[in-house]
N, CA and C atoms as a LAMMPS dump frame, in Angstrom:
ITEM: TIMESTEP
0
ITEM: NUMBER OF ATOMS
264
ITEM: BOX BOUNDS ff ff ff
-5.0000000000000000e+02 5.0000000000000000e+02
-5.0000000000000000e+02 5.0000000000000000e+02
-5.0000000000000000e+02 5.0000000000000000e+02
ITEM: ATOMS id mol type element x y z
1 1 1 N -426.354 79.415 -442.74
2 1 2 C -427.637 79.884 -443.226
3 1 3 C -428.486 80.291 -442.023
4 2 1 N -429.235 81.325 -442.197
5 2 2 C -430.114 81.779 -441.127
6 2 3 C -431.193 80.735 -440.881
7 3 1 N -431.391 80.364 -439.663
8 3 2 C -432.366 79.316 -439.364
9 3 3 C -433.799 79.765 -439.573
10 4 1 N -434.03 81.057 -439.735
11 4 2 C -435.394 81.557 -439.911
12 4 3 C -435.83 81.638 -441.366
13 5 1 N -434.929 81.424 -442.296
14 5 2 C -435.301 81.477 -443.706
15 5 3 C -435.942 80.147 -444.078
16 6 1 N -437.119 80.207 -444.677
17 6 2 C -437.884 79.023 -445.022
18 6 3 C -437.303 78.324 -446.247
19 7 1 N -437.123 77.019 -446.151
20 7 2 C -436.631 76.216 -447.265
21 7 3 C -437.827 75.774 -448.105
22 8 1 N -437.814 76.089 -449.398
23 8 2 C -438.956 75.815 -450.26
24 8 3 C -438.717 74.681 -451.258
25 9 1 N -437.489 74.391 -451.567
26 9 2 C -437.187 73.345 -452.55
27 9 3 C -437.56 71.974 -451.997
28 10 1 N -438.256 71.199 -452.801
29 10 2 C -438.568 69.827 -452.443
30 10 3 C -439.855 69.639 -451.678
31 11 1 N -440.645 70.677 -451.53
32 11 2 C -441.91 70.534 -450.814
33 11 3 C -442.893 69.721 -451.649
34 12 1 N -443.713 68.952 -450.976
35 12 2 C -444.798 68.218 -451.628
36 12 3 C -446.094 68.563 -450.939
37 13 1 N -447.043 69.167 -451.605
38 13 2 C -446.967 69.69 -452.964
39 13 3 C -445.965 70.846 -453.05
40 14 1 N -445.569 71.204 -454.275
41 14 2 C -444.573 72.27 -454.442
42 14 3 C -444.984 73.575 -453.766
43 15 1 N -444.006 74.408 -453.523
44 15 2 C -444.247 75.709 -452.879
45 15 3 C -445.291 76.5 -453.656
46 16 1 N -446.193 77.121 -452.925
47 16 2 C -447.236 77.933 -453.543
48 16 3 C -446.723 79.35 -453.779
49 17 1 N -447.485 80.102 -454.565
50 17 2 C -447.142 81.509 -454.799
51 17 3 C -447.106 82.271 -453.474
52 18 1 N -448.05 81.977 -452.6
53 18 2 C -448.111 82.646 -451.292
54 18 3 C -446.87 82.332 -450.47
55 19 1 N -446.429 81.073 -450.476
56 19 2 C -445.23 80.69 -449.721
57 19 3 C -443.984 81.357 -450.288
58 20 1 N -443.892 81.442 -451.604
59 20 2 C -442.743 82.096 -452.234
60 20 3 C -442.737 83.582 -451.897
61 21 1 N -443.895 84.228 -451.985
62 21 2 C -443.98 85.652 -451.644
63 21 3 C -443.637 85.892 -450.171
64 22 1 N -444.111 85.017 -449.29
65 22 2 C -443.826 85.155 -447.858
66 22 3 C -442.327 84.975 -447.584
67 23 1 N -441.693 84.038 -448.283
68 23 2 C -440.258 83.828 -448.101
69 23 3 C -439.469 85.038 -448.609
70 24 1 N -439.909 85.618 -449.72
71 24 2 C -439.238 86.812 -450.253
72 24 3 C -439.353 87.972 -449.268
73 25 1 N -440.534 88.157 -448.705
74 25 2 C -440.727 89.21 -447.704
75 25 3 C -439.856 88.95 -446.478
76 26 1 N -439.785 87.696 -446.061
77 26 2 C -438.955 87.313 -444.919
78 26 3 C -437.482 87.655 -445.196
79 27 1 N -437.022 87.376 -446.411
80 27 2 C -435.638 87.665 -446.787
81 27 3 C -435.363 89.171 -446.773
82 28 1 N -436.26 89.95 -447.374
83 28 2 C -436.063 91.404 -447.424
84 28 3 C -436.097 91.995 -446.02
85 29 1 N -436.973 91.5 -445.178
86 29 2 C -437 91.976 -443.788
87 29 3 C -435.684 91.665 -443.086
88 30 1 N -435.144 90.486 -443.361
89 30 2 C -433.901 90.073 -442.709
90 30 3 C -432.73 90.94 -443.167
91 31 1 N -432.568 91.119 -444.484
92 31 2 C -431.407 91.874 -444.965
93 31 3 C -431.528 93.364 -444.695
94 32 1 N -432.77 93.88 -444.654
95 32 2 C -432.928 95.315 -444.405
96 32 3 C -432.948 95.647 -442.921
97 33 1 N -433.305 94.662 -442.103
98 33 2 C -433.429 94.92 -440.678
99 33 3 C -434.695 95.677 -440.328
100 34 1 N -435.646 95.72 -441.276
101 34 2 C -436.883 96.474 -441.089
102 34 3 C -438.094 95.559 -441.258
103 35 1 N -439.053 95.665 -440.358
104 35 2 C -440.285 94.898 -440.496
105 35 3 C -441.258 95.57 -441.461
106 36 1 N -441.185 96.901 -441.539
107 36 2 C -442.031 97.677 -442.445
108 36 3 C -441.128 98.625 -443.221
109 37 1 N -441.54 98.978 -444.438
110 37 2 C -440.711 99.917 -445.202
111 37 3 C -440.699 101.297 -444.553
112 38 1 N -439.571 101.987 -444.641
113 38 2 C -439.517 103.343 -444.086
114 38 3 C -440.357 104.298 -444.929
115 39 1 N -440.759 105.393 -444.325
116 39 2 C -441.546 106.405 -445.038
117 39 3 C -440.797 106.822 -446.301
118 40 1 N -441.513 106.849 -447.41
119 40 2 C -440.905 107.273 -448.673
120 40 3 C -440.212 106.167 -449.446
121 41 1 N -440.11 104.969 -448.884
122 41 2 C -439.427 103.879 -449.578
123 41 3 C -440.317 102.648 -449.749
124 42 1 N -441.612 102.824 -449.588
125 42 2 C -442.536 101.684 -449.683
126 42 3 C -442.494 101.032 -451.059
127 43 1 N -442.417 101.844 -452.112
128 43 2 C -442.384 101.292 -453.467
129 43 3 C -441.113 100.486 -453.713
130 44 1 N -439.983 100.993 -453.249
131 44 2 C -438.716 100.295 -453.423
132 44 3 C -438.686 98.999 -452.614
133 45 1 N -439.24 99.043 -451.426
134 45 2 C -439.324 97.862 -450.552
135 45 3 C -440.174 96.787 -451.233
136 46 1 N -441.336 97.17 -451.74
137 46 2 C -442.225 96.234 -452.436
138 46 3 C -441.566 95.693 -453.707
139 47 1 N -440.85 96.543 -454.418
140 47 2 C -440.154 96.103 -455.636
141 47 3 C -439.069 95.088 -455.3
142 48 1 N -438.366 95.304 -454.205
143 48 2 C -437.334 94.36 -453.785
144 48 3 C -437.946 93.004 -453.454
145 49 1 N -439.082 93.005 -452.755
146 49 2 C -439.777 91.759 -452.427
147 49 3 C -440.196 91.055 -453.713
148 50 1 N -440.741 91.79 -454.669
149 50 2 C -441.184 91.207 -455.941
150 50 3 C -440.009 90.63 -456.73
151 51 1 N -438.879 91.311 -456.728
152 51 2 C -437.697 90.821 -457.443
153 51 3 C -437.165 89.535 -456.816
154 52 1 N -437.118 89.486 -455.501
155 52 2 C -436.65 88.271 -454.821
156 52 3 C -437.62 87.119 -455.078
157 53 1 N -438.912 87.391 -455.056
158 53 2 C -439.911 86.351 -455.331
159 53 3 C -439.76 85.824 -456.753
160 54 1 N -439.568 86.719 -457.718
161 54 2 C -439.4 86.303 -459.112
162 54 3 C -438.137 85.459 -459.285
163 55 1 N -437.055 85.885 -458.662
164 55 2 C -435.808 85.119 -458.746
165 55 3 C -435.967 83.749 -458.094
166 56 1 N -436.709 83.69 -457.003
167 56 2 C -436.955 82.424 -456.315
168 56 3 C -437.752 81.479 -457.204
169 57 1 N -438.791 81.993 -457.847
170 57 2 C -439.599 81.163 -458.752
171 57 3 C -438.743 80.595 -459.875
172 58 1 N -437.903 81.441 -460.482
173 58 2 C -437.034 80.99 -461.571
174 58 3 C -436.061 79.924 -461.085
175 59 1 N -435.494 80.135 -459.917
176 59 2 C -434.535 79.179 -459.375
177 59 3 C -435.199 77.843 -459.055
178 60 1 N -436.339 77.879 -458.376
179 60 2 C -437.028 76.639 -458.026
180 60 3 C -437.434 75.852 -459.269
181 61 1 N -437.719 76.545 -460.365
182 61 2 C -438.137 75.881 -461.597
183 61 3 C -437.019 75.081 -462.256
184 62 1 N -435.763 75.442 -462.002
185 62 2 C -434.657 74.759 -462.676
186 62 3 C -433.85 73.827 -461.77
187 63 1 N -434.084 73.883 -460.473
188 63 2 C -433.339 73.01 -459.562
189 63 3 C -433.806 71.56 -459.698
190 64 1 N -432.882 70.606 -459.545
191 64 2 C -433.286 69.201 -459.616
192 64 3 C -434.131 68.826 -458.403
193 65 1 N -434.956 67.794 -458.531
194 65 2 C -435.78 67.377 -457.398
195 65 3 C -434.911 66.882 -456.24
196 66 1 N -435.459 66.975 -455.053
197 66 2 C -434.769 66.474 -453.858
198 66 3 C -435.12 65.014 -453.647
199 67 1 N -434.224 64.295 -453.015
200 67 2 C -434.51 62.901 -452.676
201 67 3 C -435.408 62.816 -451.458
202 68 1 N -435.313 63.795 -450.574
203 68 2 C -436.138 63.844 -449.371
204 68 3 C -436.654 65.272 -449.195
205 69 1 N -437.847 65.413 -448.627
206 69 2 C -438.359 66.775 -448.392
207 69 3 C -437.53 67.481 -447.327
208 70 1 N -437.67 68.809 -447.238
209 70 2 C -436.952 69.546 -446.189
210 70 3 C -437.311 69.025 -444.805
211 71 1 N -436.404 69.209 -443.873
212 71 2 C -436.596 68.7 -442.511
213 71 3 C -437.687 69.447 -441.746
214 72 1 N -437.938 70.677 -442.127
215 72 2 C -438.952 71.467 -441.41
216 72 3 C -440.119 71.794 -442.333
217 73 1 N -441.268 71.996 -441.738
218 73 2 C -442.472 72.365 -442.469
219 73 3 C -442.536 73.889 -442.55
220 74 1 N -442.759 74.448 -443.75
221 74 2 C -442.857 75.907 -443.854
222 74 3 C -443.97 76.451 -442.961
223 75 1 N -443.793 77.656 -442.445
224 75 2 C -444.778 78.22 -441.525
225 75 3 C -446.207 78.216 -442.061
226 76 1 N -446.396 78.551 -443.335
227 76 2 C -447.753 78.634 -443.867
228 76 3 C -448.418 77.269 -444.011
229 77 1 N -447.683 76.198 -443.759
230 77 2 C -448.268 74.856 -443.781
231 77 3 C -448.515 74.31 -442.381
232 78 1 N -448.17 75.079 -441.362
233 78 2 C -448.38 74.65 -439.981
234 78 3 C -449.768 75.076 -439.514
235 79 1 N -450.54 74.139 -438.946
236 79 2 C -451.913 74.457 -438.523
237 79 3 C -451.999 75.63 -437.552
238 80 1 N -451.081 75.719 -436.602
239 80 2 C -451.151 76.796 -435.615
240 80 3 C -450.904 78.167 -436.241
241 81 1 N -450.027 78.221 -437.251
242 81 2 C -449.771 79.485 -437.941
243 81 3 C -450.968 79.847 -438.811
244 82 1 N -451.499 78.87 -439.538
245 82 2 C -452.67 79.12 -440.385
246 82 3 C -453.852 79.616 -439.554
247 83 1 N -454.038 79.015 -438.369
248 83 2 C -455.13 79.438 -437.504
249 83 3 C -454.914 80.862 -437.016
250 84 1 N -453.684 81.189 -436.621
251 84 2 C -453.369 82.531 -436.144
252 84 3 C -453.593 83.584 -437.224
253 85 1 N -453.299 83.212 -438.48
254 85 2 C -453.474 84.146 -439.591
255 85 3 C -454.87 84.112 -440.2
256 86 1 N -455.716 83.221 -439.699
257 86 2 C -457.079 83.109 -440.202
258 86 3 C -457.159 82.452 -441.566
259 87 1 N -456.212 81.547 -441.869
260 87 2 C -456.159 80.878 -443.168
261 87 3 C -456.732 79.467 -443.141
262 88 1 N -457.182 78.996 -442.014
263 88 2 C -457.655 77.608 -441.894
264 88 3 C -458.893 77.337 -442.699
């Protein structure tokens, strides 16, 4: 598994919509090799992110609970990342 993909199952409190959307964007960036959509494909890029986010939400809703939380803290829950993004 790619070490940069954020693990969302088992978070307390559960993963937020923002975290799920950010993970979907991270996945699409990884598989496409693009940080931004190419000219003329912005709608398809956004649709792919939305589809991955929707599939992630459905999957997280049916998975059994974890006995222990993930070993790493998602980026959007780290104070230094929140401060850098102006989310504090």
